[in-house]
Predicted model as a PDB file, atoms N, CA, C, CB and O in Angstrom, pLDDT in the B-factor column:
MODEL        1                                                                  
ATOM      1  N   MET A   1     115.770  90.575  72.997  1.00 72.00           N  
ATOM      2  CA  MET A   1     116.466  90.897  74.481  1.00 72.00           C  
ATOM      3  C   MET A   1     116.023  89.947  75.373  1.00 72.00           C  
ATOM      4  CB  MET A   1     116.112  92.339  75.144  1.00 72.00           C  
ATOM      5  O   MET A   1     114.879  89.501  75.297  1.00 72.00           O  
ATOM      6  N   ASP A   2     116.935  89.536  76.342  1.00 86.00           N  
ATOM      7  CA  ASP A   2     116.540  88.656  77.539  1.00 86.00           C  
ATOM      8  C   ASP A   2     116.139  89.367  78.537  1.00 86.00           C  
ATOM      9  CB  ASP A   2     117.539  87.823  78.049  1.00 86.00           C  
ATOM     10  O   ASP A   2     116.407  90.546  78.769  1.00 86.00           O  
ATOM     11  N   GLU A   3     115.294  88.427  79.317  1.00 83.00           N  
ATOM     12  CA  GLU A   3     114.404  89.017  80.383  1.00 83.00           C  
ATOM     13  C   GLU A   3     115.460  89.853  81.502  1.00 83.00           C  
ATOM     14  CB  GLU A   3     113.461  87.665  81.180  1.00 83.00           C  
ATOM     15  O   GLU A   3     115.089  90.965  81.877  1.00 83.00           O  
ATOM     16  N   LYS A   4     116.456  89.433  81.895  1.00 83.00           N  
ATOM     17  CA  LYS A   4     117.406  90.283  82.890  1.00 83.00           C  
ATOM     18  C   LYS A   4     117.834  91.500  82.366  1.00 83.00           C  
ATOM     19  CB  LYS A   4     118.678  89.570  83.276  1.00 83.00           C  
ATOM     20  O   LYS A   4     118.041  92.476  83.087  1.00 83.00           O  
ATOM     21  N   ARG A   5     117.994  91.506  81.036  1.00 87.00           N  
ATOM     22  CA  ARG A   5     118.334  92.767  80.465  1.00 87.00           C  
ATOM     23  C   ARG A   5     117.124  93.900  80.348  1.00 87.00           C  
ATOM     24  CB  ARG A   5     118.889  92.445  79.090  1.00 87.00           C  
ATOM     25  O   ARG A   5     117.312  95.107  80.497  1.00 87.00           O  
ATOM     26  N   LEU A   6     116.113  93.405  80.115  1.00 83.00           N  
ATOM     27  CA  LEU A   6     114.877  94.020  80.127  1.00 83.00           C  
ATOM     28  C   LEU A   6     114.470  94.683  81.581  1.00 83.00           C  
ATOM     29  CB  LEU A   6     113.879  92.966  79.680  1.00 83.00           C  
ATOM     30  O   LEU A   6     114.071  95.831  81.775  1.00 83.00           O  
ATOM     31  N   ASN A   7     114.680  93.647  82.537  1.00 82.00           N  
ATOM     32  CA  ASN A   7     114.457  94.010  83.886  1.00 82.00           C  
ATOM     33  C   ASN A   7     115.408  95.101  84.240  1.00 82.00           C  
ATOM     34  CB  ASN A   7     114.599  92.832  84.803  1.00 82.00           C  
ATOM     35  O   ASN A   7     114.958  96.069  84.854  1.00 82.00           O  
ATOM     36  N   ASP A   8     116.654  95.058  83.930  1.00 83.00           N  
ATOM     37  CA  ASP A   8     117.540  96.075  84.168  1.00 83.00           C  
ATOM     38  C   ASP A   8     117.186  97.385  83.654  1.00 83.00           C  
ATOM     39  CB  ASP A   8     118.721  95.728  83.695  1.00 83.00           C  
ATOM     40  O   ASP A   8     117.191  98.387  84.370  1.00 83.00           O  
ATOM     41  N   ILE A   9     116.892  97.392  82.474  1.00 89.00           N  
ATOM     42  CA  ILE A   9     116.571  98.556  81.785  1.00 89.00           C  
ATOM     43  C   ILE A   9     115.396  99.286  82.520  1.00 89.00           C  
ATOM     44  CB  ILE A   9     116.233  98.214  80.336  1.00 89.00           C  
ATOM     45  O   ILE A   9     115.365 100.514  82.600  1.00 89.00           O  
ATOM     46  N   VAL A  10     114.408  98.454  83.067  1.00 85.00           N  
ATOM     47  CA  VAL A  10     113.259  99.138  83.604  1.00 85.00           C  
ATOM     48  C   VAL A  10     113.525  99.629  85.074  1.00 85.00           C  
ATOM     49  CB  VAL A  10     112.030  98.194  83.549  1.00 85.00           C  
ATOM     50  O   VAL A  10     113.013 100.593  85.644  1.00 85.00           O  
ATOM     51  N   PHE A  11     114.397  98.784  85.520  1.00 88.00           N  
ATOM     52  CA  PHE A  11     114.845  99.366  86.903  1.00 88.00           C  
ATOM     53  C   PHE A  11     115.515 100.444  87.011  1.00 88.00           C  
ATOM     54  CB  PHE A  11     115.569  98.603  87.575  1.00 88.00           C  
ATOM     55  O   PHE A  11     115.178 101.210  87.913  1.00 88.00           O  
ATOM     56  N   TRP A  12     116.587 100.796  86.182  1.00 91.00           N  
ATOM     57  CA  TRP A  12     117.165 101.835  85.937  1.00 91.00           C  
ATOM     58  C   TRP A  12     116.423 103.202  85.467  1.00 91.00           C  
ATOM     59  CB  TRP A  12     117.985 101.422  85.142  1.00 91.00           C  
ATOM     60  O   TRP A  12     116.717 104.327  85.872  1.00 91.00           O  
ATOM     61  N   SER A  13     115.498 102.913  84.619  1.00 93.00           N  
ATOM     62  CA  SER A  13     114.488 103.986  84.185  1.00 93.00           C  
ATOM     63  C   SER A  13     113.530 104.437  85.450  1.00 93.00           C  
ATOM     64  CB  SER A  13     113.527 103.364  82.922  1.00 93.00           C  
ATOM     65  O   SER A  13     113.182 105.610  85.588  1.00 93.00           O  
ATOM     66  N   ARG A  14     113.170 103.474  86.286  1.00 95.00           N  
ATOM     67  CA  ARG A  14     112.386 103.905  87.405  1.00 95.00           C  
ATOM     68  C   ARG A  14     113.142 104.536  88.387  1.00 95.00           C  
ATOM     69  CB  ARG A  14     111.695 102.867  87.987  1.00 95.00           C  
ATOM     70  O   ARG A  14     112.666 105.460  89.046  1.00 95.00           O  
ATOM     71  N   ILE A  15     114.362 104.093  88.562  1.00 96.00           N  
ATOM     72  CA  ILE A  15     115.318 104.950  89.499  1.00 96.00           C  
ATOM     73  C   ILE A  15     115.521 106.383  89.043  1.00 96.00           C  
ATOM     74  CB  ILE A  15     116.761 104.296  89.582  1.00 96.00           C  
ATOM     75  O   ILE A  15     115.491 107.354  89.798  1.00 96.00           O  
ATOM     76  N   GLY A  16     115.727 106.420  87.762  1.00 96.00           N  
ATOM     77  CA  GLY A  16     115.770 107.902  87.238  1.00 96.00           C  
ATOM     78  C   GLY A  16     114.431 108.676  87.540  1.00 96.00           C  
ATOM     79  O   GLY A  16     114.451 109.818  87.997  1.00 96.00           O  
ATOM     80  N   CYS A  17     113.234 107.976  87.254  1.00 97.00           N  
ATOM     81  CA  CYS A  17     111.921 108.717  87.487  1.00 97.00           C  
ATOM     82  C   CYS A  17     111.726 109.081  88.868  1.00 97.00           C  
ATOM     83  CB  CYS A  17     110.734 107.912  87.068  1.00 97.00           C  
ATOM     84  O   CYS A  17     111.259 110.176  89.182  1.00 97.00           O  
ATOM     85  N   ILE A  18     112.112 108.089  89.812  1.00 97.00           N  
ATOM     86  CA  ILE A  18     112.102 108.361  91.199  1.00 97.00           C  
ATOM     87  C   ILE A  18     112.991 109.631  91.722  1.00 97.00           C  
ATOM     88  CB  ILE A  18     112.561 107.107  91.851  1.00 97.00           C  
ATOM     89  O   ILE A  18     112.666 110.487  92.545  1.00 97.00           O  
ATOM     90  N   THR A  19     114.077 109.507  91.073  1.00 98.00           N  
ATOM     91  CA  THR A  19     115.060 110.574  91.518  1.00 98.00           C  
ATOM     92  C   THR A  19     114.717 111.882  91.142  1.00 98.00           C  
ATOM     93  CB  THR A  19     116.376 110.347  91.011  1.00 98.00           C  
ATOM     94  O   THR A  19     114.950 112.831  91.891  1.00 98.00           O  
ATOM     95  N   VAL A  20     114.163 112.018  90.003  1.00 98.00           N  
ATOM     96  CA  VAL A  20     113.652 113.364  89.468  1.00 98.00           C  
ATOM     97  C   VAL A  20     112.499 113.849  90.532  1.00 98.00           C  
ATOM     98  CB  VAL A  20     112.999 113.189  87.829  1.00 98.00           C  
ATOM     99  O   VAL A  20     112.506 114.885  91.197  1.00 98.00           O  
ATOM    100  N   LYS A  21     111.426 112.729  90.505  1.00 98.00           N  
ATOM    101  CA  LYS A  21     110.352 113.139  91.496  1.00 98.00           C  
ATOM    102  C   LYS A  21     110.682 113.632  92.871  1.00 98.00           C  
ATOM    103  CB  LYS A  21     109.519 112.055  91.704  1.00 98.00           C  
ATOM    104  O   LYS A  21     110.195 114.631  93.399  1.00 98.00           O  
ATOM    105  N   LEU A  22     111.599 112.787  93.410  1.00 98.00           N  
ATOM    106  CA  LEU A  22     112.365 113.132  94.885  1.00 98.00           C  
ATOM    107  C   LEU A  22     112.788 114.482  94.869  1.00 98.00           C  
ATOM    108  CB  LEU A  22     113.735 112.227  95.214  1.00 98.00           C  
ATOM    109  O   LEU A  22     112.362 115.330  95.653  1.00 98.00           O  
ATOM    110  N   ALA A  23     113.796 114.728  93.800  1.00 98.00           N  
ATOM    111  CA  ALA A  23     114.374 116.185  93.887  1.00 98.00           C  
ATOM    112  C   ALA A  23     113.209 117.280  93.895  1.00 98.00           C  
ATOM    113  CB  ALA A  23     115.381 116.482  92.574  1.00 98.00           C  
ATOM    114  O   ALA A  23     113.219 118.312  94.568  1.00 98.00           O  
ATOM    115  N   GLY A  24     112.293 116.897  93.097  1.00 98.00           N  
ATOM    116  CA  GLY A  24     111.305 118.101  92.866  1.00 98.00           C  
ATOM    117  C   GLY A  24     110.415 118.210  94.225  1.00 98.00           C  
ATOM    118  O   GLY A  24     110.105 119.308  94.687  1.00 98.00           O  
ATOM    119  N   ARG A  25     110.087 117.160  94.737  1.00 97.00           N  
ATOM    120  CA  ARG A  25     109.362 117.229  96.136  1.00 97.00           C  
ATOM    121  C   ARG A  25     110.157 117.955  97.285  1.00 97.00           C  
ATOM    122  CB  ARG A  25     109.066 115.741  96.649  1.00 97.00           C  
ATOM    123  O   ARG A  25     109.603 118.767  98.026  1.00 97.00           O  
ATOM    124  N   LEU A  26     111.498 117.615  97.394  1.00 97.00           N  
ATOM    125  CA  LEU A  26     112.381 118.263  98.258  1.00 97.00           C  
ATOM    126  C   LEU A  26     112.944 119.319  97.943  1.00 97.00           C  
ATOM    127  CB  LEU A  26     113.229 117.613  98.589  1.00 97.00           C  
ATOM    128  O   LEU A  26     113.692 119.868  98.752  1.00 97.00           O  
ATOM    129  N   ASN A  27     112.735 119.802  96.805  1.00 98.00           N  
ATOM    130  CA  ASN A  27     113.400 121.046  96.229  1.00 98.00           C  
ATOM    131  C   ASN A  27     114.972 120.941  96.424  1.00 98.00           C  
ATOM    132  CB  ASN A  27     112.822 122.412  96.976  1.00 98.00           C  
ATOM    133  O   ASN A  27     115.677 121.812  96.934  1.00 98.00           O  
ATOM    134  N   ILE A  28     115.402 119.693  95.916  1.00 98.00           N  
ATOM    135  CA  ILE A  28     117.143 119.585  96.090  1.00 98.00           C  
ATOM    136  C   ILE A  28     117.523 119.093  94.650  1.00 98.00           C  
ATOM    137  CB  ILE A  28     117.785 118.291  97.441  1.00 98.00           C  
ATOM    138  O   ILE A  28     116.680 118.760  93.817  1.00 98.00           O  
ATOM    139  N   SER A  29     118.759 119.082  94.461  1.00 98.00           N  
ATOM    140  CA  SER A  29     119.467 118.667  93.263  1.00 98.00           C  
ATOM    141  C   SER A  29     119.065 117.195  93.010  1.00 98.00           C  
ATOM    142  CB  SER A  29     121.053 118.842  93.424  1.00 98.00           C  
ATOM    143  O   SER A  29     118.627 116.479  93.910  1.00 98.00           O  
ATOM    144  N   LYS A  30     119.236 116.790  91.750  1.00 98.00           N  
ATOM    145  CA  LYS A  30     118.915 115.391  91.368  1.00 98.00           C  
ATOM    146  C   LYS A  30     120.130 114.412  91.918  1.00 98.00           C  
ATOM    147  CB  LYS A  30     118.742 115.294  89.679  1.00 98.00           C  
ATOM    148  O   LYS A  30     120.016 113.222  92.213  1.00 98.00           O  
ATOM    149  N   GLU A  31     121.305 115.215  91.977  1.00 98.00           N  
ATOM    150  CA  GLU A  31     122.469 114.309  92.559  1.00 98.00           C  
ATOM    151  C   GLU A  31     122.010 114.114  94.084  1.00 98.00           C  
ATOM    152  CB  GLU A  31     124.118 115.091  92.440  1.00 98.00           C  
ATOM    153  O   GLU A  31     121.864 112.933  94.400  1.00 98.00           O  
ATOM    154  N   ARG A  32     121.785 114.956  94.975  1.00 98.00           N  
ATOM    155  CA  ARG A  32     121.505 115.015  96.367  1.00 98.00           C  
ATOM    156  C   ARG A  32     120.420 113.770  96.285  1.00 98.00           C  
ATOM    157  CB  ARG A  32     120.925 116.615  96.961  1.00 98.00           C  
ATOM    158  O   ARG A  32     120.633 112.725  96.901  1.00 98.00           O  
ATOM    159  N   ALA A  33     119.305 113.955  95.519  1.00 98.00           N  
ATOM    160  CA  ALA A  33     118.165 113.118  95.709  1.00 98.00           C  
ATOM    161  C   ALA A  33     118.558 111.680  95.445  1.00 98.00           C  
ATOM    162  CB  ALA A  33     117.017 113.552  94.813  1.00 98.00           C  
ATOM    163  O   ALA A  33     118.145 110.707  96.077  1.00 98.00           O  
ATOM    164  N   LEU A  34     119.292 111.669  94.572  1.00 97.00           N  
ATOM    165  CA  LEU A  34     119.965 110.248  93.977  1.00 97.00           C  
ATOM    166  C   LEU A  34     120.650 109.538  95.250  1.00 97.00           C  
ATOM    167  CB  LEU A  34     121.278 110.563  92.663  1.00 97.00           C  
ATOM    168  O   LEU A  34     120.425 108.377  95.593  1.00 97.00           O  
ATOM    169  N   GLY A  35     121.477 110.385  95.854  1.00 97.00           N  
ATOM    170  CA  GLY A  35     122.165 109.948  97.171  1.00 97.00           C  
ATOM    171  C   GLY A  35     121.312 109.439  98.298  1.00 97.00           C  
ATOM    172  O   GLY A  35     121.536 108.426  98.960  1.00 97.00           O  
ATOM    173  N   LEU A  36     120.251 110.316  98.438  1.00 97.00           N  
ATOM    174  CA  LEU A  36     119.371 110.154  99.626  1.00 97.00           C  
ATOM    175  C   LEU A  36     118.428 108.727  99.199  1.00 97.00           C  
ATOM    176  CB  LEU A  36     118.354 111.704  99.888  1.00 97.00           C  
ATOM    177  O   LEU A  36     118.081 107.867 100.008  1.00 97.00           O  
ATOM    178  N   LEU A  37     118.165 108.729  97.934  1.00 97.00           N  
ATOM    179  CA  LEU A  37     117.521 107.206  97.570  1.00 97.00           C  
ATOM    180  C   LEU A  37     118.603 106.023  97.628  1.00 97.00           C  
ATOM    181  CB  LEU A  37     116.872 107.188  95.928  1.00 97.00           C  
ATOM    182  O   LEU A  37     118.242 105.016  98.237  1.00 97.00           O  
ATOM    183  N   TYR A  38     119.633 106.026  97.176  1.00 96.00           N  
ATOM    184  CA  TYR A  38     120.706 105.315  97.437  1.00 96.00           C  
ATOM    185  C   TYR A  38     120.930 104.690  98.788  1.00 96.00           C  
ATOM    186  CB  TYR A  38     121.659 106.059  97.153  1.00 96.00           C  
ATOM    187  O   TYR A  38     121.261 103.524  99.004  1.00 96.00           O  
ATOM    188  N   ASN A  39     120.684 105.699  99.716  1.00 95.00           N  
ATOM    189  CA  ASN A  39     120.956 105.343 101.058  1.00 95.00           C  
ATOM    190  C   ASN A  39     119.750 105.070 102.063  1.00 95.00           C  
ATOM    191  CB  ASN A  39     121.758 106.390 101.570  1.00 95.00           C  
ATOM    192  O   ASN A  39     119.732 105.223 103.285  1.00 95.00           O  
ATOM    193  N   SER A  40     118.734 104.615 101.192  1.00 96.00           N  
ATOM    194  CA  SER A  40     117.458 104.515 101.862  1.00 96.00           C  
ATOM    195  C   SER A  40     117.004 102.924 101.877  1.00 96.00           C  
ATOM    196  CB  SER A  40     116.358 105.484 101.078  1.00 96.00           C  
ATOM    197  O   SER A  40     117.228 102.193 100.912  1.00 96.00           O  
ATOM    198  N   LYS A  41     116.451 102.545 102.883  1.00 95.00           N  
ATOM    199  CA  LYS A  41     115.956 101.314 103.206  1.00 95.00           C  
ATOM    200  C   LYS A  41     114.829 100.911 101.996  1.00 95.00           C  
ATOM    201  CB  LYS A  41     115.341 101.393 104.737  1.00 95.00           C  
ATOM    202  O   LYS A  41     114.598  99.744 101.681  1.00 95.00           O  
ATOM    203  N   THR A  42     114.263 101.924 101.466  1.00 95.00           N  
ATOM    204  CA  THR A  42     113.289 101.870 100.468  1.00 95.00           C  
ATOM    205  C   THR A  42     113.894 101.385  99.243  1.00 95.00           C  
ATOM    206  CB  THR A  42     112.653 103.150 100.270  1.00 95.00           C  
ATOM    207  O   THR A  42     113.224 100.496  98.718  1.00 95.00           O  
ATOM    208  N   LEU A  43     114.956 101.697  98.628  1.00 94.00           N  
ATOM    209  CA  LEU A  43     115.833 101.168  97.648  1.00 94.00           C  
ATOM    210  C   LEU A  43     116.081  99.705  97.971  1.00 94.00           C  
ATOM    211  CB  LEU A  43     117.133 101.965  97.589  1.00 94.00           C  
ATOM    212  O   LEU A  43     115.852  98.828  97.138  1.00 94.00           O  
ATOM    213  N   GLU A  44     116.537  99.454  99.152  1.00 92.00           N  
ATOM    214  CA  GLU A  44     117.033  98.040  99.571  1.00 92.00           C  
ATOM    215  C   GLU A  44     115.646  97.086  99.240  1.00 92.00           C  
ATOM    216  CB  GLU A  44     117.560  97.997 101.405  1.00 92.00           C  
ATOM    217  O   GLU A  44     115.729  95.989  98.687  1.00 92.00           O  
ATOM    218  N   ARG A  45     114.491  97.644  99.638  1.00 92.00           N  
ATOM    219  CA  ARG A  45     113.175  96.852  99.511  1.00 92.00           C  
ATOM    220  C   ARG A  45     112.802  96.973  98.064  1.00 92.00           C  
ATOM    221  CB  ARG A  45     111.952  97.419 100.488  1.00 92.00           C  
ATOM    222  O   ARG A  45     112.306  95.955  97.581  1.00 92.00           O  
ATOM    223  N   PHE A  46     112.931  97.955  97.313  1.00 91.00           N  
ATOM    224  CA  PHE A  46     112.639  98.110  96.041  1.00 91.00           C  
ATOM    225  C   PHE A  46     113.411  96.960  94.970  1.00 91.00           C  
ATOM    226  CB  PHE A  46     113.006  99.574  95.772  1.00 91.00           C  
ATOM    227  O   PHE A  46     112.902  96.365  94.020  1.00 91.00           O  
ATOM    228  N   ARG A  47     114.636  96.898  95.426  1.00 88.00           N  
ATOM    229  CA  ARG A  47     115.617  96.014  94.648  1.00 88.00           C  
ATOM    230  C   ARG A  47     115.051  94.411  94.768  1.00 88.00           C  
ATOM    231  CB  ARG A  47     117.269  96.190  95.350  1.00 88.00           C  
ATOM    232  O   ARG A  47     115.225  93.554  93.901  1.00 88.00           O  
ATOM    233  N   ASN A  48     114.291  94.208  96.128  1.00 85.00           N  
ATOM    234  CA  ASN A  48     114.075  92.898  96.454  1.00 85.00           C  
ATOM    235  C   ASN A  48     112.857  92.407  95.814  1.00 85.00           C  
ATOM    236  CB  ASN A  48     114.029  92.731  97.853  1.00 85.00           C  
ATOM    237  O   ASN A  48     111.847  92.822  96.384  1.00 85.00           O  
ATOM    238  N   HIS A  49     112.625  91.611  94.752  1.00 78.00           N  
ATOM    239  CA  HIS A  49     111.339  91.414  93.955  1.00 78.00           C  
ATOM    240  C   HIS A  49     110.439  90.458  94.868  1.00 78.00           C  
ATOM    241  CB  HIS A  49     111.643  90.714  92.395  1.00 78.00           C  
ATOM    242  O   HIS A  49     109.268  90.228  94.569  1.00 78.00           O  
ATOM    243  N   ASN A  50     111.049  89.918  95.993  1.00 80.00           N  
ATOM    244  CA  ASN A  50     110.122  89.059  96.825  1.00 80.00           C  
ATOM    245  C   ASN A  50     109.203  89.992  97.586  1.00 80.00           C  
ATOM    246  CB  ASN A  50     110.925  88.101  97.851  1.00 80.00           C  
ATOM    247  O   ASN A  50     108.092  89.610  97.954  1.00 80.00           O  
ATOM    248  N   LEU A  51     109.662  91.229  97.827  1.00 81.00           N  
ATOM    249  CA  LEU A  51     108.576  91.964  98.524  1.00 81.00           C  
ATOM    250  C   LEU A  51     107.545  92.786  97.827  1.00 81.00           C  
ATOM    251  CB  LEU A  51     109.150  92.797  99.374  1.00 81.00           C  
ATOM    252  O   LEU A  51     106.635  93.343  98.442  1.00 81.00           O  
ATOM    253  N   ASP A  52     107.697  92.851  96.555  1.00 84.00           N  
ATOM    254  CA  ASP A  52     106.619  93.489  95.624  1.00 84.00           C  
ATOM    255  C   ASP A  52     106.510  94.963  95.600  1.00 84.00           C  
ATOM    256  CB  ASP A  52     105.274  93.010  95.993  1.00 84.00           C  
ATOM    257  O   ASP A  52     105.626  95.547  94.972  1.00 84.00           O  
ATOM    258  N   LEU A  53     107.637  95.691  96.457  1.00 84.00           N  
ATOM    259  CA  LEU A  53     107.605  97.045  96.266  1.00 84.00           C  
ATOM    260  C   LEU A  53     107.774  97.496  94.832  1.00 84.00           C  
ATOM    261  CB  LEU A  53     108.578  97.615  97.075  1.00 84.00           C  
ATOM    262  O   LEU A  53     107.359  98.581  94.422  1.00 84.00           O  
ATOM    263  N   TYR A  54     108.366  96.659  94.141  1.00 83.00           N  
ATOM    264  CA  TYR A  54     108.732  97.230  92.754  1.00 83.00           C  
ATOM    265  C   TYR A  54     107.567  97.425  91.966  1.00 83.00           C  
ATOM    266  CB  TYR A  54     109.675  96.341  91.963  1.00 83.00           C  
ATOM    267  O   TYR A  54     107.634  98.096  90.937  1.00 83.00           O  
ATOM    268  N   LEU A  55     106.390  96.849  92.387  1.00 87.00           N  
ATOM    269  CA  LEU A  55     105.229  96.663  91.697  1.00 87.00           C  
ATOM    270  C   LEU A  55     104.421  98.256  92.035  1.00 87.00           C  
ATOM    271  CB  LEU A  55     104.403  95.144  92.287  1.00 87.00           C  
ATOM    272  O   LEU A  55     103.470  98.609  91.337  1.00 87.00           O  
ATOM    273  N   MET A  56     104.893  99.037  93.070  1.00 92.00           N  
ATOM    274  CA  MET A  56     104.484 100.281  93.460  1.00 92.00           C  
ATOM    275  C   MET A  56     104.739 101.390  92.639  1.00 92.00           C  
ATOM    276  CB  MET A  56     104.960 100.525  94.574  1.00 92.00           C  
ATOM    277  O   MET A  56     105.774 101.408  91.973  1.00 92.00           O  
ATOM    278  N   SER A  57     103.885 102.380  92.594  1.00 95.00           N  
ATOM    279  CA  SER A  57     104.114 103.537  91.554  1.00 95.00           C  
ATOM    280  C   SER A  57     105.374 104.450  92.133  1.00 95.00           C  
ATOM    281  CB  SER A  57     102.619 104.542  91.378  1.00 95.00           C  
ATOM    282  O   SER A  57     105.778 104.320  93.289  1.00 95.00           O  
ATOM    283  N   ASP A  58     105.855 105.243  91.333  1.00 96.00           N  
ATOM    284  CA  ASP A  58     107.080 105.896  91.587  1.00 96.00           C  
ATOM    285  C   ASP A  58     106.701 107.028  92.583  1.00 96.00           C  
ATOM    286  CB  ASP A  58     107.769 106.423  90.240  1.00 96.00           C  
ATOM    287  O   ASP A  58     107.559 107.455  93.355  1.00 96.00           O  
ATOM    288  N   THR A  59     105.659 107.435  92.583  1.00 97.00           N  
ATOM    289  CA  THR A  59     105.112 108.412  93.515  1.00 97.00           C  
ATOM    290  C   THR A  59     104.974 107.880  94.930  1.00 97.00           C  
ATOM    291  CB  THR A  59     103.780 108.877  93.030  1.00 97.00           C  
ATOM    292  O   THR A  59     105.334 108.516  95.921  1.00 97.00           O  
ATOM    293  N   TYR A  60     104.406 106.617  94.960  1.00 96.00           N  
ATOM    294  CA  TYR A  60     104.355 105.786  96.230  1.00 96.00           C  
ATOM    295  C   TYR A  60     106.100 105.767  96.936  1.00 96.00           C  
ATOM    296  CB  TYR A  60     103.709 104.013  95.724  1.00 96.00           C  
ATOM    297  O   TYR A  60     106.456 106.096  98.068  1.00 96.00           O  
ATOM    298  N   LEU A  61     106.767 105.355  96.005  1.00 96.00           N  
ATOM    299  CA  LEU A  61     108.017 105.170  96.390  1.00 96.00           C  
ATOM    300  C   LEU A  61     108.711 106.505  96.978  1.00 96.00           C  
ATOM    301  CB  LEU A  61     108.715 104.616  95.243  1.00 96.00           C  
ATOM    302  O   LEU A  61     109.284 106.484  98.067  1.00 96.00           O  
ATOM    303  N   VAL A  62     108.623 107.607  96.222  1.00 98.00           N  
ATOM    304  CA  VAL A  62     108.886 108.731  96.821  1.00 98.00           C  
ATOM    305  C   VAL A  62     108.429 109.273  98.184  1.00 98.00           C  
ATOM    306  CB  VAL A  62     108.580 109.445  96.042  1.00 98.00           C  
ATOM    307  O   VAL A  62     109.042 109.924  99.031  1.00 98.00           O  
ATOM    308  N   ASN A  63     107.170 108.810  98.144  1.00 98.00           N  
ATOM    309  CA  ASN A  63     106.532 109.083  99.499  1.00 98.00           C  
ATOM    310  C   ASN A  63     107.178 108.301 100.547  1.00 98.00           C  
ATOM    311  CB  ASN A  63     105.036 108.760  99.515  1.00 98.00           C  
ATOM    312  O   ASN A  63     107.397 108.773 101.663  1.00 98.00           O  
ATOM    313  N   ASP A  64     107.517 106.990 100.170  1.00 96.00           N  
ATOM    314  CA  ASP A  64     108.036 106.135 101.244  1.00 96.00           C  
ATOM    315  C   ASP A  64     109.604 106.655 101.648  1.00 96.00           C  
ATOM    316  CB  ASP A  64     108.010 104.509 100.697  1.00 96.00           C  
ATOM    317  O   ASP A  64     110.024 106.579 102.803  1.00 96.00           O  
ATOM    318  N   VAL A  65     110.380 107.178 100.551  1.00 97.00           N  
ATOM    319  CA  VAL A  65     111.411 107.561 100.816  1.00 97.00           C  
ATOM    320  C   VAL A  65     111.327 108.855 101.860  1.00 97.00           C  
ATOM    321  CB  VAL A  65     112.009 107.720  99.607  1.00 97.00           C  
ATOM    322  O   VAL A  65     112.102 108.866 102.816  1.00 97.00           O  
ATOM    323  N   ILE A  66     110.422 109.899 101.680  1.00 97.00           N  
ATOM    324  CA  ILE A  66     110.212 110.792 102.409  1.00 97.00           C  
ATOM    325  C   ILE A  66     109.864 110.541 103.948  1.00 97.00           C  
ATOM    326  CB  ILE A  66     109.373 111.394 101.779  1.00 97.00           C  
ATOM    327  O   ILE A  66     110.303 111.187 104.899  1.00 97.00           O  
ATOM    328  N   ALA A  67     109.040 109.536 103.982  1.00 97.00           N  
ATOM    329  CA  ALA A  67     108.595 109.144 105.154  1.00 97.00           C  
ATOM    330  C   ALA A  67     109.644 108.477 106.132  1.00 97.00           C  
ATOM    331  CB  ALA A  67     107.543 108.312 104.878  1.00 97.00           C  
ATOM    332  O   ALA A  67     109.589 108.444 107.361  1.00 97.00           O  
ATOM    333  N   GLU A  68     110.682 107.917 105.236  1.00 96.00           N  
ATOM    334  CA  GLU A  68     111.748 107.276 105.972  1.00 96.00           C  
ATOM    335  C   GLU A  68     112.822 108.429 106.598  1.00 96.00           C  
ATOM    336  CB  GLU A  68     112.503 106.216 104.934  1.00 96.00           C  
ATOM    337  O   GLU A  68     113.400 108.307 107.678  1.00 96.00           O  
ATOM    338  N   LEU A  69     112.950 109.541 105.699  1.00 95.00           N  
ATOM    339  CA  LEU A  69     113.668 110.671 106.088  1.00 95.00           C  
ATOM    340  C   LEU A  69     113.102 111.381 107.317  1.00 95.00           C  
ATOM    341  CB  LEU A  69     113.733 111.571 104.975  1.00 95.00           C  
ATOM    342  O   LEU A  69     113.881 111.921 108.103  1.00 95.00           O  
ATOM    343  N   ARG A  70     111.949 111.402 107.494  1.00 95.00           N  
ATOM    344  CA  ARG A  70     111.218 112.060 108.430  1.00 95.00           C  
ATOM    345  C   ARG A  70     111.509 111.242 109.799  1.00 95.00           C  
ATOM    346  CB  ARG A  70     109.674 112.133 107.984  1.00 95.00           C  
ATOM    347  O   ARG A  70     111.676 111.771 110.897  1.00 95.00           O  
ATOM    348  N   GLU A  71     111.536 109.940 109.543  1.00 95.00           N  
ATOM    349  CA  GLU A  71     111.680 109.017 110.661  1.00 95.00           C  
ATOM    350  C   GLU A  71     113.127 109.123 111.217  1.00 95.00           C  
ATOM    351  CB  GLU A  71     111.347 107.539 110.207  1.00 95.00           C  
ATOM    352  O   GLU A  71     113.375 109.093 112.422  1.00 95.00           O  
ATOM    353  N   ARG A  72     114.028 109.246 110.277  1.00 91.00           N  
ATOM    354  CA  ARG A  72     115.357 109.402 110.680  1.00 91.00           C  
ATOM    355  C   ARG A  72     115.833 110.611 111.513  1.00 91.00           C  
ATOM    356  CB  ARG A  72     116.061 109.370 109.566  1.00 91.00           C  
ATOM    357  O   ARG A  72     116.714 110.641 112.371  1.00 91.00           O  
ATOM    358  N   GLN A  73     114.963 111.694 111.009  1.00 90.00           N  
ATOM    359  CA  GLN A  73     115.057 113.053 111.890  1.00 90.00           C  
ATOM    360  C   GLN A  73     114.507 112.938 113.146  1.00 90.00           C  
ATOM    361  CB  GLN A  73     114.353 114.238 111.282  1.00 90.00           C  
ATOM    362  O   GLN A  73     114.873 113.717 114.026  1.00 90.00           O  
ATOM    363  N   GLY A  74     113.649 112.051 113.376  1.00 83.00           N  
ATOM    364  CA  GLY A  74     113.109 112.020 114.785  1.00 83.00           C  
ATOM    365  C   GLY A  74     111.901 112.998 114.845  1.00 83.00           C  
ATOM    366  O   GLY A  74     111.283 113.151 115.899  1.00 83.00           O  
TER     367      GLY A  74                                                      
ENDMDL                                                                          
END                                                                             
């Protein structure tokens, strides 16, 4: 298996784990959680391997998304 394919598998697996944790923390559906994640700056930074956010734990990323949502709400 080539490295890009392996990275894609790991990335999408992490997205699933983050989505499930986010849904649980916010008590919302997984579909809504995925939408929130996809519209977050956190996901943009997570995708950018130059920023090293992809090295952080799923819980850290969930907390980052929640903090971002709180900032938006003011």
